[in-house]
N, C-alpha and C positions, 0 to 999 in steps of 0.2 A: 504494500500500500504506500502510495506517495506521501511523503511528509515534508514539512517545511525545512529549508536550508538557509543558511546565511549567504547573502550576496553583498559584496562591497560595491558601492557606487564609485565608478572610476571616471565618469564624465557626465556632465549635464549641459545641454544647449537647447535654446529655443528654436523651434522650427517656424512658429508664428507667435504672435503676442501672447496667446493663452494656451500654449502647448509646449511641452518639453520632450526631448529625447534623452532617455537615461541609459547609459552604458553600465553594465553590471559584470562583476567578476565573481564566479562561484568560489566558496571557501575551499581550501585545500582538501582533497579527498572527495569532493562532490562534483568535480568537473564533468565526469562522464554522465552524471544524472541530468546535466543541463545541455546535453547534445540535443538539438531540436530539429524538427522537420519544418520546412517553410509553411507558414500559415498558422502555426501553433501559438498558444498564449501562455502567460504565467499568471498564477493566482498568488497575490500578495496578502499578507496580513500585517496589521499595525494596531497598536494600542492607542486609543484616544481617550484620555481621562478615565482609564480603567475599563473601557469598553473596546473589545476586539472587533475590528472591521476588516472584512475581506473584499478584495476587488480583483478582477481579472483584466489584464492588458495584453494586447497582442505584441508579439515579437515583430519588429520592423526590419530586422537585419536579414540579409541573404545568407545562405549556408556557407558561402565562400568569403564572407566579410571578416571572419576571424574574431568576431566580437558578438556579445549578447546585448541587444538593445531593445527597449520597448518605447512606444510613444504614448504619452499621457496628456490628453487634452482636458483642460479645466472645465468642469461642469458646475453650473451655478448651484451653490449649496453643497457641493460634493466635498466631503471631508478629506478623502484620500487624494483626489485630484488637486485640491487646493494645497494640501501639504506638499505634494510632489512639485507643484509649480512655484511655491513660495518659500518653503522651509528646507526641503531636502538639499543636501550639498555633497560635494565630492568628499569621499572618505567615510560617509555614513554607511550603516548596514541596514539592509532590508531583508525581510524573510519572505521566501516564496517557495511554492511547490515546484517540482520539475515540470517541464513543458507538457501541455496536454492539447487535445483537439484534433479533429480529423478534417479540417478545412484545407485539403490539398489533394493532389492526385499523383500517383507515381510517375517519375520522369524517366525517359529513355533517350540517351544521346543520339541514337540512330533514327529516332522518329522525327517527322516533319509535321507539326501540328499548328493550328491557329487557336490561341486562347483569347477569350474575351472576359475582361474584368469590369465590374461596376462597383464603385466605391462612393459612399456619401460621407463627407466630413472626415472624422477620425477613423471611419471604416477603411481608410487607405492603409492603415498600419499592417494588417495581415496580407493585404493584396500586394503591397510593396515588397514584402518578403517573398511572396510567390513569384511575382514577375521578375525580380532580380535573379532568383535562383533558376527559374525556367530559362531565361535568356542566356544565362551562363552555362547551364548544363544540358540544354537542348539547342545546340547552335544552329539547327535547321528550322527551328520553330519561330513563330511570330506571336506578338501579344498586342492586343488592342485594349486600351483602358479608357473607360468613360468615368470621369471623376466629377462629382457634383458638390458644389459649395455655395455658400451665400454670396461670396464675392472674392475678388482676387486676394484680398488681405487674409482670407481664412484658408487658403490652400496650403495644407501641410505638405512638406517635402517638395515644394515647387521646383527649387533649384536642382534637387537630386534627380527628379524626374527628367528635367531638361538634360542633365548630364548623361543619364541613361539612354536618352534618345540619341545623343551624339555618339555614345560608346557603341550602341547597337544600331547603327545607321540602317534605316529601312525595315527594321524588325520590331520596333516599338512605336505605336501610334497612340497619342494621348489626346482625347477629346474632353475639354473642360466645359461643363455645364454650370453656369452661374445664375443663381436665383435672382439677384438684384442688379448686378452689373451688366449693362448692355454690351453686346458683342456684335461684330460685323455680320455674323450669320444669325438670324433670328432664332433658328432652331436650337442654338446653343445657349439661349437665355430662358430662365424659368425653372420649373421643377421637372425632375425625371419621373415621368408618369408612363403608364402602359401605352398611351397614345403617342407620347414623344419617342418612346422606344420604337414603335412601329414606323415612325417617320425616319428614325436613324437607320433602321434595317432596310428601308426602301431606297435611301439615297447615299448612306455613308458606310454602312457595315453589311457585308455579304454574309448573312446569318447562315446560309447553307454551307459556307466554308469554315464555320466555327466548330471546333471539336469539343471544347470544354468551356463552360462559363462559370465565373466566380462572382458572387454578389455579397457585399458587406455594407450595411448601413442601417438606417431607420427601417422599422418593420413595414410601414405602408409603402415606402419606396421599393423595398425588396419584393413585396408581393406583386406590385405592378410590373416590375421588371420580369419576374418569373413567369407571370401570366403572358407577357409579350413574347418571351422566348418560346414558351410552349405553343402559343398560337402560330408561331413561325416555324414549327417543326422540330424543336429540340425536345429530347426525351428527359425525364426527370433524372436519369442516371448521368446526364451530361451537365447538370446544374448543381453547383455547390453553394451552400449558404453559410454565412457566419453572422450571428445576430448578437448585439450587445445589450439591447433592452427590448422588452416586450410590452405590447399594449394589451396583452391578454389580462383579464381581471383575475383576481385571486379566486380560489375555490371556495364556494359557499359550504359551510358546515352542514352536515346532514341534520335535518330536523328530528328531534327526539321528544317523546312525550315525557312528562314528569314521572320519575321512578324508573325510566328505562335507561338512564345514563350509564349505570353500572351493570346493566344486564349483559348476559353472555352474548346476546345478539349483536351488541355494539362493541364487543371486544374481540381481539385477535391475539393468538399466541404467535409471536414472530421471532424466528431464529435468525440472528444477524451474525454473519461471519466477517471478521475484520482482523487483519494482521495475524491470520492463522488460528484465531480463537473464535469460538461460537458462543454467543450469549443469547438466551431465550428470554424475551420480555413479554409482558401482557400490556397491550396498548389499545386505545380506542380506535375505532375505524374512521373517526373524523379528524385524525391528525396524520401528517405525512410520516412515512417510515423514517426519513431523515430526522424530523423533529423528535420522534419517539426515541431514536438512538441517542440523540444529544441529551434528551431529558434523563436518560439512564447512564449518563457519564461516559458514553462511548465516543471516541475521537473520530467520528465519521467525517470524511472530507466533504467540503462544500465551499461555495463562493457566492454565487448570485442569488440562489434560492428562487429563481424565476424560470427555471427550465431552459436556460439559455446557454450555460457554459459547459455542461457535462462533467463538471468536477465531481458531482455526487453519484456518478454512474455506478450501478451495481447490476447483478444478474439474479433474476428470480429462479430459484431451484425447486421450489415447492409452492403450491397454492396459486392464487390469482390476485392481481392488484389492478387498480384503476390508475392510469397515468393521465392526468387531466391536461397537461401541456407538455409539448416536446418541440423545442426549437434547436436541438443539438444532436440527437441521435439519428443515424441513417436508418432506412427501412430494414435493411438486412440485420442491423443490430437489434432492433425491436423484435424481429422474427426469431432471433436466437435467445430472447428472453431478457435482454438488457433494458433497464429502466433508469429514469432520473428519480432518485429517491426523494428529492425535495417536492416532486409533483405526484408521488405515488401513494395510494391509500389501499389498505387491505380490503379485499372483497370476500375472501374465505376466512374461516375461523382459524386456519393454520396457514402460515406463510413462512418461507425461508428465502433469504437473500444473501448474496455473497459479494462483498466489495473486492475480494482478492482475485476474482476471475477477470 
């Protein structure tokens, strides 16, 4: 089971006014644990006045950069993002789990493919890692990036993207879509919607030539892009998602009548395997498996608790559960019994899950 390790901050620089890129060095002995795949993320934890806060941020470095870097954009009211942008300094130590996530596809230096990436705002961080690595390790492949921002001043990694275009001449095409700043071509102004994607596919991007598409950004934008890709012939297996926040509402607790709260009908015996040990707990069917584990002093992994990051992934080995939201697991993982424990609730009286698989 992944656990937190110390990382030394070796460099911090601003990519735009309200976003920083943080370079990190694993503590001696944990270097191998932080070998990453393009498109993965790190889950950090930090104590704020006695309260532990966990947040996940994508790695923005390519595999051949020789450094571990994450991009952190400040969010209004965000404790960790504000801390990273205002307080964090070189020489400080952060704690993070090893890299996680499946927002990538295997690369093959002999293949000649066309990749299409959509990024909105800070959603560029994993896509940058993917495109840098792809262009370096698949020299016959091309990459088209559609990057949406409010305006020119909010474009993260703008100079780095220009440098990559010059380095990989003719293999990287970047289309900037700006919400508020007018551009010479009207199509490149406004929001990235399903309709705008349709126009892009008709006049700028040959969607029939695209092999794999990556999408990372706000959920409404991602849903519109995915719908446009499917409408123009792409299969779900060709479309990869990474979502940082979800508009899905929280799960409503099941209604129970007075006197039924502690009845056996509303209880489940749940065996939880973690770090090679199995603990069986009695839990209500109206709380998530993750929350039940935490309430019983089990150090189950988690980060977002919104069904987005997959940090709390485990496998059901007995019984049935209801997973009310899933923005992280692939269909094949769900078919094999994997769930997001933060979004999963017992349906049967006996359930067993394994975090070690």
